[in-house]
N, CA, C and O atoms as CSV, one atom per row, in Angstrom:
chain,resi,resn,atom,element,x,y,z
A,1,UNK,N,N,28.350,-14.172,14.965
A,1,UNK,CA,C,27.144,-14.638,15.594
A,1,UNK,C,C,26.981,-16.142,15.453
A,1,UNK,O,O,26.266,-16.771,16.233
A,2,UNK,N,N,27.643,-16.716,14.460
A,2,UNK,CA,C,27.485,-18.145,14.216
A,2,UNK,C,C,28.692,-18.960,14.641
A,2,UNK,O,O,28.818,-20.125,14.265
A,3,UNK,N,N,29.571,-18.367,15.413
A,3,UNK,CA,C,30.769,-19.056,15.864
A,3,UNK,C,C,30.650,-19.369,17.358
A,3,UNK,O,O,30.858,-18.483,18.187
A,4,UNK,N,N,30.323,-20.598,17.707
A,4,UNK,CA,C,30.153,-20.953,19.119
A,4,UNK,C,C,31.363,-20.610,19.980
A,4,UNK,O,O,31.210,-20.233,21.142
A,5,UNK,N,N,32.560,-20.736,19.421
A,5,UNK,CA,C,33.765,-20.433,20.205
A,5,UNK,C,C,33.786,-18.966,20.626
A,5,UNK,O,O,34.397,-18.624,21.638
A,6,UNK,N,N,33.137,-18.113,19.874
A,6,UNK,CA,C,33.086,-16.683,20.188
A,6,UNK,C,C,31.889,-16.374,21.082
A,6,UNK,O,O,32.036,-15.692,22.096
A,7,UNK,N,N,30.720,-16.863,20.721
A,7,UNK,CA,C,29.507,-16.519,21.468
A,7,UNK,C,C,29.478,-17.142,22.856
A,7,UNK,O,O,28.850,-16.595,23.763
A,8,UNK,N,N,30.145,-18.273,23.036
A,8,UNK,CA,C,30.186,-18.884,24.369
A,8,UNK,C,C,31.069,-18.087,25.317
A,8,UNK,O,O,30.846,-18.104,26.528
A,9,UNK,N,N,32.057,-17.395,24.790
A,9,UNK,CA,C,32.947,-16.574,25.604
A,9,UNK,C,C,32.310,-15.215,25.881
A,9,UNK,O,O,32.478,-14.660,26.967
A,10,UNK,N,N,31.587,-14.682,24.913
A,10,UNK,CA,C,30.954,-13.373,25.058
A,10,UNK,C,C,29.465,-13.509,24.788
A,10,UNK,O,O,29.028,-13.424,23.641
A,11,UNK,N,N,28.691,-13.719,25.834
A,11,UNK,CA,C,27.261,-13.941,25.708
A,11,UNK,C,C,26.499,-12.789,25.087
A,11,UNK,O,O,25.403,-12.992,24.564
A,12,UNK,N,N,27.051,-11.574,25.130
A,12,UNK,CA,C,26.346,-10.426,24.549
A,12,UNK,C,C,26.272,-10.516,23.031
A,12,UNK,O,O,25.460,-9.826,22.415
A,13,UNK,N,N,27.101,-11.350,22.418
A,13,UNK,CA,C,27.074,-11.504,20.964
A,13,UNK,C,C,25.990,-12.466,20.504
A,13,UNK,O,O,25.489,-12.344,19.386
A,14,UNK,N,N,25.624,-13.412,21.345
A,14,UNK,CA,C,24.659,-14.435,20.957
A,14,UNK,C,C,23.292,-13.810,20.676
A,14,UNK,O,O,22.747,-13.087,21.509
A,15,UNK,N,N,22.757,-14.093,19.513
A,15,UNK,CA,C,21.437,-13.620,19.088
A,15,UNK,C,C,21.312,-12.100,19.103
A,15,UNK,O,O,20.217,-11.569,19.294
A,16,UNK,N,N,22.416,-11.404,18.905
A,16,UNK,CA,C,22.414,-9.947,18.872
A,16,UNK,C,C,22.394,-9.500,17.412
A,16,UNK,O,O,23.414,-9.549,16.724
A,17,UNK,N,N,21.241,-9.069,16.956
A,17,UNK,CA,C,21.066,-8.711,15.537
A,17,UNK,C,C,21.899,-7.512,15.105
A,17,UNK,O,O,22.105,-7.317,13.907
A,18,UNK,N,N,22.381,-6.708,16.036
A,18,UNK,CA,C,23.125,-5.504,15.674
A,18,UNK,C,C,24.634,-5.678,15.751
A,18,UNK,O,O,25.377,-4.738,15.470
A,19,UNK,N,N,25.097,-6.859,16.124
A,19,UNK,CA,C,26.524,-7.061,16.338
A,19,UNK,C,C,27.353,-6.856,15.063
A,19,UNK,O,O,28.546,-6.565,15.144
A,20,UNK,N,N,26.735,-7.003,13.901
A,20,UNK,CA,C,27.465,-6.860,12.635
A,20,UNK,C,C,27.208,-5.523,11.941
A,20,UNK,O,O,27.566,-5.364,10.774
A,21,UNK,N,N,26.609,-4.579,12.619
A,21,UNK,CA,C,26.288,-3.303,11.976
A,21,UNK,C,C,27.516,-2.626,11.370
A,21,UNK,O,O,27.424,-2.039,10.291
A,22,UNK,N,N,28.658,-2.698,12.043
A,22,UNK,CA,C,29.870,-2.055,11.510
A,22,UNK,C,C,30.301,-2.703,10.203
A,22,UNK,O,O,30.852,-2.027,9.334
A,23,UNK,N,N,30.059,-4.008,10.048
A,23,UNK,CA,C,30.400,-4.690,8.795
A,23,UNK,C,C,29.458,-4.264,7.675
A,23,UNK,O,O,29.887,-4.050,6.541
A,24,UNK,N,N,28.175,-4.142,7.999
A,24,UNK,CA,C,27.204,-3.689,6.998
A,24,UNK,C,C,27.517,-2.248,6.587
A,24,UNK,O,O,27.446,-1.900,5.408
A,25,UNK,N,N,27.858,-1.430,7.557
A,25,UNK,CA,C,28.206,-0.028,7.271
A,25,UNK,C,C,29.409,0.039,6.318
A,25,UNK,O,O,29.386,0.795,5.347
A,26,UNK,N,N,30.447,-0.741,6.588
A,26,UNK,CA,C,31.652,-0.731,5.748
A,26,UNK,C,C,31.372,-1.276,4.351
A,26,UNK,O,O,31.870,-0.735,3.363
A,27,UNK,N,N,30.581,-2.340,4.262
A,27,UNK,CA,C,30.292,-2.942,2.962
A,27,UNK,C,C,29.420,-2.028,2.101
A,27,UNK,O,O,29.477,-2.092,0.873
A,28,UNK,N,N,28.623,-1.187,2.735
A,28,UNK,CA,C,27.720,-0.296,2.010
A,28,UNK,C,C,28.145,1.164,2.117
A,28,UNK,O,O,27.309,2.064,2.027
A,29,UNK,N,N,29.444,1.403,2.311
A,29,UNK,CA,C,29.948,2.749,2.597
A,29,UNK,C,C,29.593,3.768,1.514
A,29,UNK,O,O,29.476,4.957,1.810
A,30,UNK,N,N,29.423,3.334,0.285
A,30,UNK,CA,C,29.056,4.265,-0.791
A,30,UNK,C,C,27.696,4.901,-0.510
A,30,UNK,O,O,27.462,6.061,-0.851
A,31,UNK,N,N,26.813,4.144,0.106
A,31,UNK,CA,C,25.492,4.623,0.515
A,31,UNK,C,C,25.228,4.063,1.914
A,31,UNK,O,O,24.326,3.246,2.099
A,32,UNK,N,N,26.008,4.498,2.883
A,32,UNK,CA,C,26.018,3.931,4.237
A,32,UNK,C,C,24.650,4.010,4.914
A,32,UNK,O,O,23.978,5.040,4.848
A,33,UNK,N,N,24.238,2.912,5.568
A,33,UNK,CA,C,22.956,2.898,6.281
A,33,UNK,C,C,22.823,4.028,7.310
A,33,UNK,O,O,21.720,4.518,7.553
A,34,UNK,N,N,23.928,4.434,7.906
A,34,UNK,CA,C,23.907,5.492,8.920
A,34,UNK,C,C,23.716,6.878,8.324
A,34,UNK,O,O,23.366,7.821,9.033
A,35,UNK,N,N,23.948,7.002,7.009
A,35,UNK,CA,C,23.889,8.307,6.370
A,35,UNK,C,C,25.215,9.056,6.427
A,35,UNK,O,O,25.337,10.145,5.865
A,36,UNK,N,N,26.210,8.481,7.104
A,36,UNK,CA,C,27.532,9.110,7.193
A,36,UNK,C,C,28.214,9.130,5.831
A,36,UNK,O,O,27.994,8.252,4.997
A,37,UNK,N,N,29.032,10.130,5.624
A,37,UNK,CA,C,29.880,10.201,4.439
A,37,UNK,C,C,31.311,9.995,4.916
A,37,UNK,O,O,31.795,10.731,5.776
A,38,UNK,N,N,31.981,9.005,4.365
A,38,UNK,CA,C,33.338,8.666,4.777
A,38,UNK,C,C,34.338,9.233,3.785
A,38,UNK,O,O,34.158,9.126,2.572
A,39,UNK,N,N,35.398,9.839,4.315
A,39,UNK,CA,C,36.432,10.426,3.471
A,39,UNK,C,C,37.796,9.881,3.865
A,39,UNK,O,O,38.038,9.549,5.026
A,40,UNK,N,N,38.675,9.796,2.887
A,40,UNK,CA,C,40.029,9.334,3.165
A,40,UNK,C,C,40.871,10.490,3.712
A,40,UNK,O,O,40.347,11.580,3.939
A,41,UNK,N,N,42.147,10.265,3.921
A,41,UNK,CA,C,43.036,11.274,4.483
A,41,UNK,C,C,43.198,12.514,3.626
A,41,UNK,O,O,43.637,13.556,4.114
A,42,UNK,N,N,42.845,12.409,2.344
A,42,UNK,CA,C,42.940,13.558,1.435
A,42,UNK,C,C,41.601,14.270,1.270
A,42,UNK,O,O,41.484,15.197,0.469
A,43,UNK,N,N,40.596,13.842,2.021
A,43,UNK,CA,C,39.279,14.467,1.944
A,43,UNK,C,C,38.402,13.965,0.823
A,43,UNK,O,O,37.311,14.491,0.604
A,44,UNK,N,N,38.871,12.936,0.096
A,44,UNK,CA,C,38.091,12.368,-1.001
A,44,UNK,C,C,37.108,11.336,-0.449
A,44,UNK,O,O,37.456,10.534,0.418
A,45,UNK,N,N,35.876,11.367,-0.962
A,45,UNK,CA,C,34.842,10.436,-0.504
A,45,UNK,C,C,35.257,8.991,-0.786
A,45,UNK,O,O,35.682,8.660,-1.894
A,46,UNK,N,N,35.128,8.144,0.223
A,46,UNK,CA,C,35.447,6.717,0.092
A,46,UNK,C,C,34.200,6.003,-0.421
A,46,UNK,O,O,33.109,6.195,0.115
A,47,UNK,N,N,34.358,5.186,-1.454
A,47,UNK,CA,C,33.204,4.492,-2.037
A,47,UNK,C,C,33.266,2.980,-1.886
A,47,UNK,O,O,32.328,2.283,-2.273
A,48,UNK,N,N,34.360,2.461,-1.326
A,48,UNK,CA,C,34.472,1.012,-1.194
A,48,UNK,C,C,35.417,0.660,-0.055
A,48,UNK,O,O,36.560,1.115,-0.020
A,49,UNK,N,N,34.934,-0.150,0.873
A,49,UNK,CA,C,35.778,-0.670,1.951
A,49,UNK,C,C,35.776,-2.197,1.967
A,49,UNK,O,O,36.192,-2.812,2.949
A,50,UNK,N,N,35.311,-2.802,0.881
A,50,UNK,CA,C,35.291,-4.256,0.808
A,50,UNK,C,C,33.878,-4.800,0.756
A,50,UNK,O,O,32.930,-4.076,0.454
A,51,UNK,N,N,33.750,-6.067,1.051
A,51,UNK,CA,C,32.447,-6.725,0.979
A,51,UNK,C,C,32.133,-7.439,2.284
A,51,UNK,O,O,33.019,-7.731,3.088
A,52,UNK,N,N,30.870,-7.708,2.469
A,52,UNK,CA,C,30.405,-8.484,3.618
A,52,UNK,C,C,29.132,-9.185,3.191
A,52,UNK,O,O,28.214,-8.549,2.672
A,53,UNK,N,N,29.071,-10.464,3.400
A,53,UNK,CA,C,27.845,-11.210,3.139
A,53,UNK,C,C,27.853,-12.480,3.981
A,53,UNK,O,O,28.872,-12.849,4.566
A,54,UNK,N,N,26.723,-13.130,4.030
A,54,UNK,CA,C,26.585,-14.364,4.797
A,54,UNK,C,C,26.436,-15.531,3.834
A,54,UNK,O,O,25.878,-15.379,2.747
A,55,UNK,N,N,26.932,-16.687,4.229
A,55,UNK,CA,C,26.731,-17.851,3.376
A,55,UNK,C,C,25.284,-18.303,3.469
A,55,UNK,O,O,24.541,-17.868,4.348
A,56,UNK,N,N,24.890,-19.188,2.544
A,56,UNK,CA,C,23.496,-19.607,2.467
A,56,UNK,C,C,23.055,-20.447,3.663
A,56,UNK,O,O,21.911,-20.341,4.105
A,57,UNK,N,N,23.950,-21.277,4.188
A,57,UNK,CA,C,23.657,-22.055,5.397
A,57,UNK,C,C,24.956,-22.657,5.923
A,57,UNK,O,O,25.938,-22.742,5.186
A,58,UNK,N,N,24.975,-23.080,7.200
A,58,UNK,CA,C,26.224,-23.581,7.793
A,58,UNK,C,C,26.732,-24.898,7.211
A,58,UNK,O,O,27.890,-25.263,7.416
A,59,UNK,N,N,25.870,-25.613,6.485
A,59,UNK,CA,C,26.305,-26.884,5.909
A,59,UNK,C,C,26.931,-26.699,4.530
A,59,UNK,O,O,28.021,-27.210,4.272
A,60,UNK,N,N,26.254,-25.975,3.647
A,60,UNK,CA,C,26.762,-25.771,2.287
A,60,UNK,C,C,27.841,-24.703,2.232
A,60,UNK,O,O,28.784,-24.815,1.449
A,61,UNK,N,N,27.713,-23.666,3.057
A,61,UNK,CA,C,28.670,-22.557,3.124
A,61,UNK,C,C,28.921,-21.934,1.757
A,61,UNK,O,O,30.069,-21.752,1.353
A,62,UNK,N,N,27.845,-21.607,1.048
A,62,UNK,CA,C,27.978,-20.992,-0.270
A,62,UNK,C,C,27.693,-19.502,-0.190
A,62,UNK,O,O,26.684,-19.066,0.363
A,63,UNK,N,N,28.617,-18.735,-0.760
A,63,UNK,CA,C,28.456,-17.297,-0.864
A,63,UNK,C,C,27.946,-16.964,-2.263
A,63,UNK,O,O,27.696,-17.871,-3.058
A,64,UNK,N,N,27.789,-15.694,-2.571
A,64,UNK,CA,C,27.182,-15.278,-3.834
A,64,UNK,C,C,27.875,-15.858,-5.065
A,64,UNK,O,O,27.203,-16.326,-5.985
A,65,UNK,N,N,29.204,-15.835,-5.095
A,65,UNK,CA,C,29.900,-16.358,-6.284
A,65,UNK,C,C,29.810,-17.872,-6.362
A,65,UNK,O,O,29.839,-18.430,-7.459
A,66,UNK,N,N,29.702,-18.553,-5.223
A,66,UNK,CA,C,29.492,-19.986,-5.245
A,66,UNK,C,C,28.101,-20.323,-5.779
A,66,UNK,O,O,27.858,-21.431,-6.256
A,67,UNK,N,N,27.200,-19.355,-5.690
A,67,UNK,CA,C,25.825,-19.550,-6.155
A,67,UNK,C,C,25.618,-19.021,-7.568
A,67,UNK,O,O,24.481,-18.919,-8.030
A,68,UNK,N,N,26.725,-18.677,-8.273
A,68,UNK,CA,C,26.663,-18.311,-9.676
A,68,UNK,C,C,26.625,-16.833,-10.002
A,68,UNK,O,O,26.522,-16.474,-11.175
A,69,UNK,N,N,26.705,-15.960,-9.004
A,69,UNK,CA,C,26.704,-14.522,-9.299
A,69,UNK,C,C,28.092,-14.079,-9.755
A,69,UNK,O,O,29.090,-14.722,-9.428
A,70,UNK,N,N,28.155,-12.982,-10.508
A,70,UNK,CA,C,29.422,-12.498,-11.058
A,70,UNK,C,C,30.270,-11.757,-10.031
A,70,UNK,O,O,31.494,-11.720,-10.159
A,71,UNK,N,N,29.640,-11.165,-9.013
A,71,UNK,CA,C,30.373,-10.401,-8.016
A,71,UNK,C,C,30.073,-10.932,-6.619
A,71,UNK,O,O,29.052,-11.582,-6.392
A,72,UNK,N,N,30.968,-10.647,-5.700
A,72,UNK,CA,C,30.776,-11.049,-4.310
A,72,UNK,C,C,31.886,-11.949,-3.829
A,72,UNK,O,O,32.978,-11.976,-4.398
A,73,UNK,N,N,31.599,-12.680,-2.784
A,73,UNK,CA,C,32.578,-13.551,-2.151
A,73,UNK,C,C,32.442,-14.970,-2.703
A,73,UNK,O,O,31.340,-15.457,-2.956
A,74,UNK,N,N,33.591,-15.614,-2.881
A,74,UNK,CA,C,33.610,-17.015,-3.296
A,74,UNK,C,C,34.441,-17.785,-2.275
A,74,UNK,O,O,35.592,-17.436,-2.012
A,75,UNK,N,N,33.865,-18.812,-1.713
A,75,UNK,CA,C,34.584,-19.658,-0.775
A,75,UNK,C,C,35.293,-20.757,-1.561
A,75,UNK,O,O,34.659,-21.516,-2.295
A,76,UNK,N,N,36.587,-20.834,-1.403
A,76,UNK,CA,C,37.384,-21.851,-2.085
A,76,UNK,C,C,37.938,-22.787,-1.014
A,76,UNK,O,O,38.665,-22.356,-0.119
A,77,UNK,N,N,37.593,-24.057,-1.108
A,77,UNK,CA,C,38.084,-25.025,-0.141
A,77,UNK,C,C,39.474,-25.479,-0.539
A,77,UNK,O,O,39.732,-25.809,-1.696
A,78,UNK,N,N,40.354,-25.489,0.429
A,78,UNK,CA,C,41.748,-25.865,0.199
A,78,UNK,C,C,42.064,-27.095,1.032
A,78,UNK,O,O,41.810,-27.124,2.236
A,79,UNK,N,N,42.614,-28.101,0.390
A,79,UNK,CA,C,43.037,-29.306,1.126
A,79,UNK,C,C,44.505,-29.152,1.472
A,79,UNK,O,O,45.322,-28.776,0.632
A,80,UNK,N,N,44.818,-29.441,2.689
A,80,UNK,CA,C,46.212,-29.326,3.139
A,80,UNK,C,C,46.807,-30.724,3.280
A,80,UNK,O,O,47.973,-30.864,3.648
């Protein structure tokens, strides 16, 4: 939603609050917002599909670990 190169090509994404629902569902799969129960190929309940979060703002680009939390995403800047 915050990538002009994407939203300019696909106008349906711009200002669409539901465009990331699949990411929220995957990040919260242990207690999915939809109420669905996800199982792997062996029929065992899946409790983790990764993380999803937003940075604090487009200028600082700080995620939870950059803001001092023990868990979550940390953005590491790499100079090439």
